VEXDREN-2710 file (C-alpha; in Angstrom, 1 decimal):
% VEXDREN-2710
k/r/px/py/pz
1/UNK/129.4/113.3/72.5
2/UNK/126.0/111.6/73.2
3/UNK/127.8/108.3/73.9
4/UNK/130.1/110.0/76.4
5/UNK/127.2/111.6/78.2
6/UNK/125.4/108.2/78.3
7/UNK/128.5/106.6/79.7
8/UNK/128.7/109.2/82.5
9/UNK/125.1/108.8/83.3
10/UNK/125.5/105.0/83.4
11/UNK/128.5/105.4/85.8
12/UNK/126.4/107.7/88.1
13/UNK/123.7/105.1/88.1
14/UNK/126.1/102.5/89.4
15/UNK/126.7/104.6/92.5
16/UNK/123.3/103.4/93.7
17/UNK/124.9/100.2/94.9
18/UNK/126.0/102.1/97.9
19/UNK/122.5/102.0/99.3
20/UNK/122.6/98.2/99.2
21/UNK/126.0/98.0/100.8
22/UNK/125.2/100.5/103.6
23/UNK/123.1/98.0/105.8
24/UNK/126.0/95.5/105.6
25/UNK/128.4/98.2/106.8
26/UNK/126.0/99.1/109.6
27/UNK/126.3/95.6/111.0
28/UNK/130.1/95.3/110.3
29/UNK/130.8/98.5/112.1
30/UNK/128.7/97.6/115.1
31/UNK/126.1/100.3/114.7
32/UNK/123.3/97.7/114.9
33/UNK/123.2/93.9/115.3
34/UNK/121.2/93.5/112.1
35/UNK/121.7/94.7/108.6
36/UNK/119.5/97.7/108.6
37/UNK/119.6/101.0/106.6
38/UNK/121.4/103.8/108.4
39/UNK/118.4/106.1/107.9
40/UNK/116.8/104.1/110.8
41/UNK/119.6/105.0/113.1
42/UNK/119.5/108.8/112.9
43/UNK/116.9/111.5/113.9
44/UNK/116.6/114.5/111.6
45/UNK/113.5/116.0/113.1
46/UNK/112.1/115.9/116.6
47/UNK/109.0/114.4/115.1
48/UNK/108.3/112.3/112.1
49/UNK/106.2/113.9/109.4
50/UNK/103.3/111.5/110.1
51/UNK/103.1/112.0/113.8
52/UNK/100.6/115.0/113.7
53/UNK/98.2/112.8/111.9
54/UNK/98.1/110.0/114.4
55/UNK/96.4/110.1/117.8
56/UNK/97.1/107.9/120.8
57/UNK/93.6/106.2/120.4
58/UNK/94.2/105.3/116.7
59/UNK/94.4/101.9/115.2
60/UNK/97.0/101.9/112.4
61/UNK/97.7/99.6/109.4
62/UNK/101.2/99.8/107.9
63/UNK/101.2/98.3/104.4
64/UNK/104.6/97.0/103.3
65/UNK/106.1/97.5/106.8
66/UNK/109.5/96.0/105.9
67/UNK/111.7/95.4/108.9
68/UNK/109.2/97.2/111.2
69/UNK/111.4/100.1/112.2
70/UNK/108.7/102.7/111.3
71/UNK/105.9/100.5/112.5
72/UNK/107.4/100.3/116.0
73/UNK/107.7/104.0/116.1
74/UNK/104.1/104.4/115.2
75/UNK/103.1/101.9/117.9
76/UNK/104.6/104.2/120.5
77/UNK/102.2/107.0/119.6
78/UNK/99.0/105.0/118.8
79/UNK/96.7/102.4/120.4
80/UNK/97.5/99.5/118.1
81/UNK/99.4/98.8/114.9
82/UNK/99.2/96.0/112.4
83/UNK/102.0/95.7/109.8
84/UNK/102.3/93.3/106.9
85/UNK/104.9/92.7/104.3
86/UNK/105.5/90.3/101.5
87/UNK/109.0/89.3/102.7
88/UNK/109.1/86.7/105.5
89/UNK/112.6/87.8/106.3
90/UNK/111.5/91.4/106.9
91/UNK/108.7/90.2/109.1
92/UNK/111.1/88.1/111.1
93/UNK/113.3/91.1/111.7
94/UNK/110.2/93.2/112.7
95/UNK/109.1/90.6/115.2
96/UNK/112.5/90.4/116.7
97/UNK/112.9/94.1/117.1
98/UNK/109.5/94.6/118.7
99/UNK/110.2/91.8/121.2
100/UNK/113.6/93.3/122.0
101/UNK/112.1/96.7/122.7
102/UNK/109.1/95.3/124.6
103/UNK/106.6/96.8/122.2
104/UNK/103.4/94.8/122.7
105/UNK/100.7/96.8/120.8
106/UNK/102.1/95.8/117.4
107/UNK/101.4/92.7/115.3
108/UNK/103.2/91.7/112.1
109/UNK/102.3/89.1/109.5
110/UNK/103.3/88.1/106.0
111/UNK/100.8/89.6/103.6
112/UNK/100.3/90.5/99.9
113/UNK/99.2/94.0/99.1
114/UNK/98.3/92.8/95.6
115/UNK/95.4/90.9/97.1
116/UNK/92.3/91.8/99.1
117/UNK/93.4/92.6/102.6
118/UNK/92.3/90.2/105.3
119/UNK/91.3/93.2/107.5
120/UNK/87.6/94.0/108.0
121/UNK/85.7/97.0/106.7
122/UNK/86.1/100.2/108.7
123/UNK/88.7/98.7/111.1
124/UNK/91.5/101.3/111.1
125/UNK/91.7/105.0/111.9
126/UNK/94.9/105.4/109.8
127/UNK/96.5/103.5/107.0
128/UNK/100.2/104.1/106.2
129/UNK/101.7/103.0/102.9
130/UNK/105.3/104.2/102.4
131/UNK/107.3/103.6/99.2
132/UNK/105.0/100.6/98.3
133/UNK/102.3/101.6/95.9
134/UNK/104.8/102.1/93.1
135/UNK/105.8/98.4/93.4
136/UNK/102.2/97.2/92.8
137/UNK/100.7/96.2/89.5
138/UNK/97.3/97.6/90.4
139/UNK/97.6/100.9/92.4
140/UNK/93.9/101.6/92.1
141/UNK/93.0/98.3/93.8
142/UNK/95.2/99.0/96.8
143/UNK/93.7/102.5/97.2
144/UNK/90.3/100.9/97.1
145/UNK/91.2/98.4/99.7
146/UNK/92.7/101.2/101.9
147/UNK/89.4/103.1/101.5
148/UNK/87.5/100.0/102.6
149/UNK/89.4/99.2/105.8
150/UNK/89.4/102.9/106.9
151/UNK/86.7/104.3/109.2
152/UNK/84.7/107.3/108.0
153/UNK/87.0/110.3/107.9
154/UNK/90.0/108.0/108.5
155/UNK/93.5/109.1/107.3
156/UNK/95.6/107.8/104.5
157/UNK/99.3/108.6/104.9
158/UNK/101.2/107.8/101.6
159/UNK/104.7/108.2/100.3
160/UNK/105.3/107.7/96.5
161/UNK/108.1/108.6/94.0
162/UNK/108.2/111.7/91.8
163/UNK/108.9/111.0/88.2
164/UNK/109.8/114.5/87.2
165/UNK/113.1/115.2/89.0
166/UNK/116.1/116.6/87.1
167/UNK/118.2/113.5/87.6
168/UNK/115.4/111.3/86.2
169/UNK/115.0/113.5/83.2
170/UNK/118.8/113.2/82.5
171/UNK/118.6/109.4/82.7
172/UNK/115.5/109.4/80.4
173/UNK/117.2/111.6/77.9
174/UNK/120.2/109.3/77.8
175/UNK/117.9/106.4/76.9
176/UNK/118.3/104.7/80.2
177/UNK/116.0/103.2/82.8
178/UNK/115.2/106.2/85.1
179/UNK/112.9/105.0/87.8
180/UNK/114.2/105.1/91.4
181/UNK/114.0/101.3/91.7
182/UNK/114.0/98.5/89.0
183/UNK/111.0/96.9/90.6
184/UNK/108.8/100.1/90.3
185/UNK/105.8/99.5/88.0
186/UNK/105.3/103.2/87.7
187/UNK/106.2/106.6/89.2
188/UNK/104.1/109.7/89.4
189/UNK/103.6/113.3/88.4
190/UNK/102.4/115.1/91.5
191/UNK/99.2/116.2/89.7
192/UNK/98.4/112.7/88.5
193/UNK/98.9/111.2/92.0
194/UNK/96.6/113.8/93.5
195/UNK/93.9/113.0/91.0
196/UNK/94.3/109.2/91.5
197/UNK/93.9/109.6/95.3
198/UNK/90.9/111.9/94.9
199/UNK/89.2/109.5/92.5
200/UNK/89.7/106.7/95.1
201/UNK/87.4/108.6/97.5
202/UNK/89.9/110.8/99.5
203/UNK/90.4/114.5/100.1
204/UNK/94.0/115.7/100.0
205/UNK/94.9/117.4/103.3
206/UNK/98.6/118.1/102.7
207/UNK/101.5/117.3/100.4
208/UNK/105.2/117.7/101.3
209/UNK/108.6/116.8/100.0
210/UNK/110.9/113.9/100.9
211/UNK/114.6/114.5/100.0
212/UNK/116.6/115.7/97.0
213/UNK/116.9/113.2/94.2
214/UNK/120.7/113.1/93.6
215/UNK/122.7/110.5/91.8
216/UNK/125.1/110.5/94.8
217/UNK/122.4/109.2/97.2
218/UNK/124.1/105.8/97.2
219/UNK/127.4/107.2/98.2
220/UNK/125.7/109.2/101.0
221/UNK/124.1/106.0/102.3
222/UNK/127.5/104.4/102.2
223/UNK/128.8/107.1/104.4
224/UNK/126.0/106.2/106.8
225/UNK/127.5/102.8/107.3
226/UNK/130.8/104.4/108.4
227/UNK/129.9/107.7/110.1
228/UNK/126.3/108.4/111.4
229/UNK/127.3/112.0/112.3
230/UNK/128.3/112.9/108.7
231/UNK/125.4/110.9/107.3
232/UNK/123.0/113.0/109.4
233/UNK/124.5/116.2/108.1
234/UNK/124.2/115.0/104.4
235/UNK/120.7/113.7/105.0
236/UNK/119.6/117.1/106.4
237/UNK/121.1/118.8/103.4
238/UNK/119.1/116.5/101.1
239/UNK/115.9/117.2/103.0
240/UNK/116.4/121.0/103.0
241/UNK/117.3/121.1/99.3
242/UNK/114.0/119.3/98.5
243/UNK/112.0/121.8/100.5
244/UNK/113.5/124.7/98.6
245/UNK/113.3/122.9/95.3
246/UNK/110.1/120.7/95.5
247/UNK/110.3/119.5/91.9
248/UNK/113.6/117.9/92.8
249/UNK/112.2/115.9/95.6
250/UNK/112.5/112.1/95.1
251/UNK/108.9/111.7/96.2
252/UNK/105.8/113.1/97.9
253/UNK/104.4/112.7/101.4
254/UNK/100.7/112.9/101.2
255/UNK/98.1/113.1/103.9
256/UNK/94.5/112.5/102.8
257/UNK/91.1/111.8/104.5
258/UNK/88.5/109.3/103.5
259/UNK/85.3/110.9/102.3
END
């Protein structure tokens, strides 16, 4: 019976490939000229969760900015944004998109979050690090660097994965790899992440959920490559389920202030 259960769990894990195929479908179906994730093409809320924490006068650093979709959104509500990412291909897409949209208060460069940042002390009002810290070998170092480049009372906006969801517990019980991504060096219990951030010299201001951690997320992303309307409805369901069942949220959105 245990072998059957493990086989079923392994099959469900394979569904994750849909998330990788979705950007290809987005391009093939003409939803965007580039291979980008469908989540960048829909609007669930009138405002992003981070918007209340960013002022028009703020200088923002986006660590691990990827293809720049989020960074460009932040640029529209702030004074200046700098985004860096380890992938030169992602930086190329980010530059291309910013130029296409005529967004001039954003700068992208190839950088390594595993090393000391090139930015000066006290040079940013807000630092954003979304789905990045779990990929780094030394999460304490990056939090220290964020603390260094932030001004006094500056804001840290962080998103990181939750290790305690029901789906992850099922995978772990089956003796399988259970992190959200094979490149993750670690994932976090909510309480442990709070403690780590506070030890780095921050005061937690708020913690909220992301979306429901379901093994069918890959299939839902695949739907996004075909129908953005249906994808939006499914994404809203995932969001609302996580709000009502916070322990099942795939991650945490944390706002903190430098002490």
